[in-house]
C-alpha positions as semicolon CSV with decimal commas, in nm:
position;residue;x (nm);y (nm);z (nm)
1;M;-1,271;0,770;-0,608
2;L;-1,503;0,944;-0,853
3;K;-1,207;1,101;-1,034
4;H;-1,058;0,758;-1,100
5;E;-1,110;0,609;-1,447
6;N;-1,363;0,355;-1,313
7;G;-1,475;0,564;-1,016
8;I;-1,832;0,626;-1,123
9;K;-1,883;0,258;-1,204
10;L;-1,739;0,160;-0,865
11;A;-1,967;0,407;-0,686
12;E;-2,273;0,281;-0,877
13;L;-2,180;-0,079;-0,793
14;Y;-2,138;0,012;-0,427
15;Y;-2,473;0,191;-0,401
16;S;-2,655;-0,087;-0,583
17;T;-2,511;-0,372;-0,375
18;A;-2,405;-0,236;-0,036
19;P;-2,751;-0,241;0,127
20;K;-2,796;-0,611;0,050
21;I;-2,441;-0,692;0,163
22;V;-2,493;-0,510;0,493
23;E;-2,829;-0,681;0,543
24;R;-2,668;-1,022;0,493
25;L;-2,373;-0,938;0,718
26;E;-2,607;-0,821;0,994
27;S;-2,782;-1,158;0,984
28;L;-2,462;-1,353;1,047
29;E;-2,407;-1,511;1,385
30;N;-2,062;-1,351;1,398
31;S;-2,168;-1,018;1,248
32;E;-1,995;-0,808;1,514
33;T;-1,665;-0,985;1,446
34;V;-1,704;-0,944;1,069
35;F;-1,785;-0,573;1,096
36;K;-1,488;-0,516;1,328
37;M;-1,260;-0,700;1,084
38;L;-1,383;-0,494;0,788
39;Y;-1,336;-0,174;0,986
40;T;-0,990;-0,261;1,118
41;D;-0,849;-0,431;0,808
42;Y;-1,000;-0,214;0,534
43;I;-1,172;0,107;0,643
44;V;-0,904;0,237;0,880
45;P;-0,615;0,166;0,638
46;S;-0,809;0,318;0,347
47;V;-0,878;0,639;0,540
48;S;-0,514;0,651;0,646
49;A;-0,405;0,618;0,283
50;I;-0,639;0,902;0,183
51;E;-0,508;1,123;0,463
52;S;-0,150;1,062;0,347
53;G;-0,246;1,144;-0,013
54;D;-0,212;0,791;-0,150
55;N;-0,545;0,770;-0,329
56;E;-0,443;0,473;-0,544
57;L;-0,363;0,269;-0,234
58;A;-0,690;0,380;-0,074
59;L;-0,881;0,265;-0,381
60;N;-0,706;-0,073;-0,382
61;I;-0,783;-0,123;-0,013
62;Y;-1,145;-0,022;-0,076
63;I;-1,176;-0,275;-0,357
64;A;-1,025;-0,550;-0,140
65;G;-1,260;-0,459;0,145
66;Y;-1,564;-0,455;-0,080
67;S;-1,467;-0,796;-0,216
68;K;-1,417;-0,931;0,137
69;A;-1,755;-0,796;0,246
70;R;-1,920;-0,968;-0,051
71;E;-1,739;-1,290;0,032
72;E;-1,836;-1,277;0,400
73;S;-2,200;-1,202;0,311
74;G;-2,220;-1,488;0,065
75;I;-2,318;-1,253;-0,214
76;D;-2,141;-1,322;-0,538
77;N;-2,287;-1,117;-0,817
78;G;-2,025;-1,240;-1,062
79;I;-1,870;-0,897;-1,085
80;S;-1,497;-0,866;-1,053
81;I;-1,372;-0,519;-0,977
82;H;-1,023;-0,383;-1,028
83;S;-0,865;-0,043;-0,988
């Protein structure tokens, strides 16, 4: 991801927002379901794409998963990210 044109910005955004997103997700009544969905629908496919050498697809899945996590947590920082 860091080699991508916007990779450093994406990493900085992740590290600045992920702790709060996780904290909010953990407080949800259905947190276990949400975490399983994020893992199954985004993390596993992204890792699979990386393992098959499709880094662009992996990045797009990561971005979609990050956006979904923000949505599920109720955090909307007004930032729209794109690959």
